[in-house]
N, C-alpha and C positions, 0 to 999 in steps of 0.2 A: 151107308159101306162099314163091316165088321173089319177093322183094321187088325184085331187082335185075332183072328182069323187069318190074314198073312203072315203074320208072325208066326203063328204053329206049323202053317205050311213051310215056309221058308224054313224055320229051325229042323223040323222035320223030312229037310231035302225034299222038298216039293218043287215044280215047278208052278210059277204064277202066268197066267197069260197078261200078254201085250197092254189092256183095258184094262185091269186089274193095276196093275203101275202105274199106268196113264193116271189112273183116277187118285193110287194113294200119294201119286209126287201133286196132284194138282191141291187135293186137302192138306198138303203140309203146307203149303209153301203160303195157304189161303190160312192158316193158324187150327184146321179143325183136326188137327192129330197132333198130342203133346209131343215134347221131346223125348220123353224118357220112352214112349212106346217108338218112334222112329230111333232112337237109339239101340232101343232090343231088337228093332229090322236088322241094323246096318251090322250087327254082331252078329247077327244069324245069316246074313249074307257074309261077314266076313271068314266064316267057319263052313256055310255051307255050297259058299261060291252060286253064280251065276252063269246061268247059259248064254251061247251067245244070244238066242232071241232075246234074254231078257235084260240083256246087256242095252241092248239095241233100243229095247222099248222103253228102259230107264234113261240112256243118252237123249232121245227123241225128246222124251215126256220132261226133259229139264231143259232142252231146249228150246220147247214151247212154251214153255213157262211165262216167257215176259217176251221185249222187242227182240226182231233178229234186223239186222243188218241186210238191206233191197239195193244193190249196186245197177245202172241203168245197162241195157247191152254196150256194151264196149268191144273192141280186139282185145285188149289188155287182159289178160286173166287174175281173177284176186289168186292171192296167193299169200301163205303164213308161213312161218315156222314154230315151232315149239320146244324149247329144253325141258326136261324133268329136274333140272336144274346142278348148280356144281357150285365152286369157288373160281373165279376170275372171270366167271360166262358173262360175256360181255356181247356175246356174239349177235344178240338181235340190235345192236345199236348202228354198227357199220354196216351189215347187212340188209337192214330195211332199207340205204339209201340209194345201195346198190341194183337195189330188186326193182327201185321204181326207175331206175337209168336202163336197165334193163328192158323194158316193158312190162311191168307187169306193176298193177293194182296190189298195195299191202297196206291192210287195214290191221296194224299191230298189235290187238285187245291184250296188255302185259299184266303182271301183277305183281308183290310188293314179296320181299325177303320174308322169311321167319326161320328163325334159330341161324345154324350158320349160312345157310344158303342165300345168296343176294339177287333180288329183285329188281326187275328192267325199270318200274316206274321213280326206285328209290335214288335208281344212278342216276335217271333222267331229272329228277327234284334238285339235286346237285349244280345244277346247271340254272344260274339269277333269272327270275322270269318265267321259266318256262313252266305251262299249264298238262297235266294230263287230263282234266277233268273236261271231257267236249262228249254232249249230246251224241245221241246215234245221229240222228242230223248232220250235224256236224260232220262230223270221222266222215259220212258217203261225201259228203261234199267235198272238203279238205281231198280226201284217197283221189276222187274226178279229176280236181283239177292240177293236185300236185304230185299225185300216184303214192304220195305215203300220208300216214298218221301213228302217233303214238298216244294211247290213249289206255285209263283204266278201265274195266266194268262199272258199265254204270248201275245204276241203281234199279232200274229199267229192264237191264237185261241179265237171262238166263239167273233168277233169282232163286229157284231150286236147288241151285246148285251151293250159292254164297251159303244157305240157310244150310243144307245138309254137309258142308264140307265143314263149319265150323264144328257143328256136331260131331265130324267125324275126327276132326284136332282133337275134339275135349273127348271122346270114349276108345280113343286107339286102334282105330278104324281106321286111320289112315291108307296101311300099308294093303287092303285090298284090292286085286287088280283088276277085276270090274267094275269098283267105285273109282278107281283111279281113269281106269279108262273113260268111263263115263263123263264124268268130273273135266275134264282135260277135252274130251270131243263134246259134247255140247257147247262148250263155249266156241270152239273153232268150229263147229257147223253154224251156229250163231252168228257165223262173220259174213255167209255167204261164198265157201270157199269153191273154188276149182281147185286148187291143189295144195297139200300140205306135204311139209317135210317136217319130221321130230329128229330130235337129238335125244334119245336114250341115253343117260348116263348110268356109268358101273365103278364101283371102287370103293375106298376108304372113306367120300364125301360124296360120293351119290344114293339118292334115294335108293337106288336099288343095291344094295353090294356086291354084286357078284354078277358076272357076263349071263350066265342059266336066268336069274330073274330077269334079267333087263331084254333079255330076249323075248321070254315070255310076256311081258310088257309091251312089245314093242312090236310083234306078233297079233295079240287083241286090238293096237289100236288099228294098226295097217290096216288090219281083217276086215274091221267095222266101219272106220273112216271111206276103204275103196266102195266096201258093200251099199255106204249111204251116198255115195257120188263125189268122194273128193277122192282126187289121183295121190294118194300116200306112200311114201317111203319113209323109213326109218333108220338113222345111224347111229351103232352103237358103239359108243364113245368112250374114251377112259379118263375115270375120275381119281385117278389114285392121286395125280398132280396138282397143281391147280393150271388155268389156261390162262397164258401170256405169262406176265410178268408182273403184274397187278391186283390184290385184292383190296376191294372198300371202294364208294361210292363216285367220288369225284375222280380218284386213281384210273378208274374204270373207263372214263369219258373220257381222259385226257389217252388212254391207250387207245381207246376206239378211233378217234383222232387219228393218229398216227397211223392207224390201218388204213385209214380213210384217205388218208397220203400217202399210200403203201410204204408205210415204215414203221410197219405194227409187229409183235414178237409172230414168228415165222409159224409156231402153232394155229396162233389165233386166224391169221392169213387163210390156211391151210381149210381150214374149219369154216369161215366161213366164204371161201368161195363153195367149199365140198357143196355146201347149201345150195348156193347159188344154183352150183350146174344141174343137181341132180332136179329143180324146180326147172330150169329150162330145159330136159330131159324129158321131166314130167307130165310140163303143157307144151310138148312138139315143136319149141322153139327150139331146139339143138337136135340133131340126130345121134349122138354119139357124147358119152361120157366125155372124153376128149377133148372133142369140138366144145363141149359145155365147159369147160374148165379156161381151156384159152381163150375164148367169149368172156368168163366171167374178169377172168384176169386182166385183160384188155381194158375191160369199160372202168373196171379199179385202179390203173395206172393213165387212163386218160385228164384224173379230175372231178369227169361230172359227179359222179357219189360225193365228193369232199363239196362243191356246192349244193348239188343238194340237201346236202347233209345241213346249210347254213337255211338255205327256206325254207327246210322242216322247222329248223328253231324258229326262224323269227316268225311263221307262219302260226307256232303256238307260244308265242308269247316271248321269249326270252329276251332278255336284253342282248344285244352284242355285240354293245363296245363291252360292256363288264364280263360279258363270259371270253370275249379275246382275250380281255386283261387278266381275269383270272386262269386263263390258257397258256399264260404266260411266262407266272411263278412255276419256278422249281416245287414249290410247294404251298400250302395251304393249313397245314395245322400248326397249332402252336408248337408243337416237340417235335422236333423229325432226329432219330437216331440208330446209326448204323451197326448193323450185327453184323461180326466179321466169324470168318473160320478160323481155327484153334490149329489146322494142320495143312498139311498140301495134299493132293489125290483128285480125287474125282467124285464128282457129288452119285451118290446110287438111291439118294431117296430125296424129294418133297413134299410132305406127306398134307395133303390139301385139305383135312378134317383138321390138322392140327392148325395149319393157318388162319383157314373159314373158321375156328376157335376160338384164336386170340384177335381177329379184326371183330368179331362180333363183341367179345369183350371190352375190346376197345370202345366201343360205342358207335359200330357202324352198321351191325348185323340186332334181329328184334329177339328177346327173351320172350315176352306175351305182342300179342298183336298193337299193345297200350304205348310198347317202349320209343321212348323218342329216340332218332335215328340221328349222328353225328355224321354229316357229309364227308367230313375231310378224313377222318382218320382213316387208318389200311397198313399196307404192305406194300411197296413197291421195289423193284431192282431186285426181283427173285429170280435165285440161282435154277438151273435145272440139272434134273439129271441126266447124265451125259458128261456136263463140262467138265474141266480140267479148272483145279483151282491152286493156289500157292497160300502160305499162311499171311494171313491178311487181308482176303480178300474177301469183300463184302456179300452177304451172304442173300443179305434182305436189308429193305430198308424202311424202318418204323417209323407211324403219321401218329400222333399222340393228343391228346388236349395237355395233358402233365407230365412231368418229370416221373413221376411215382408208374403213372400208368404205362411208359416206355421204358423203365425197367423190369415193369413188370413181365412184357410182350419181350424183352430180349431173351429174360430165364427162359420162357416157355420153348422158343425160338430153339434153344437147344436140341429138344426133341422131337421137332420135326424135320432136321437137316441128318444126312450118315454122307460121311465121304472116307472112304476108302481106295485104296494103291490100284486099284484094277476097277475101269470101266463097268456099268451093268450094259447088259445083252440090250439092245432096240428093243424100244417097246412102241408099236404105233397106234397113234391117237385114234383114227378110226378103224377098227377092227371088225365092221361086220355092218354089208347094205339088205334090207330086209325089207 
């Protein structure tokens, strides 16, 4: 194979055949193509793009670079949800046990956070004893028995995506929509899904800053996934404001439990229910979205998903006594400090990007993949746009390792909030469904 000619072809805007893309992915995964050549190819793709046929070929080649999950015949559909990432986005945690209780099989293959975006695996690893390292056969057996499993991408699953994503991250080619589409769907197709719901976020703290770019990505993913036989929908959701009232690994686990107890923040519950309702409709388990919402709400209120959560934790090694003791504590960080408003009025802005940057710098996120995560730090009790506040009202509570870090975070929170005399116009959380 002359990979240089492939680079030249893509640089010049020419199309590659599916067999050429498959050959290149296999060769790179096997170490037969050097990083500098693949980096040049990725940059050519960044500027020239890929056709829908090329994107499909890349996705399938990456999926087939390693093991895939194979589930036995079963009336329960295999489903999953994927988010493009945001601040306070803990939807997967309460959604997975809810879906299991609604009669789905849910192999949640999740990732870690990088930068200001939190990762589901980091949140789960704040639970004492919980392990996310499951072999493919363990994932299948647990999902068959319990209905749900949370796991990280194994060494033998989609190795091409691991190598290519790491290179994209180091070569400023992450934002390419065909490459994003192939990366996401190669992982999801490897799960053997029947249906997928995407949460594609836009706003100040989102991967896609504008609604138009989020729509473009959503359409790319939905079109290809459906073409590959996975019934897929995408929700376009606002990420200008954090989701829920907590951001930070353990704080988000606590809030997820509140959601499972039907006591969670309204916006978090809305998105959890909407994801579940969409999958009910996509798989024919509900005739209309209204009926599906009612079914999901009734299931959540029954308490069964909270019990399923406990079963899931126990199955993956959690120390349940330690978990419940930790859950009962008001806080687990060494230092907690209130941030209070200096004037009365209405909250008109709670900037998700600023909140995310503060949580990262407190130690709750990664600057690099090697960064050590401090699970207990973060921000909770967040006030939300539209709420009326009086002088001295707590707008947020900082959880930090030291007094100095708490004070620094407090000073920066002034840039996150805006309080004015008039309330802002209402902004929907879910803006569009594709």
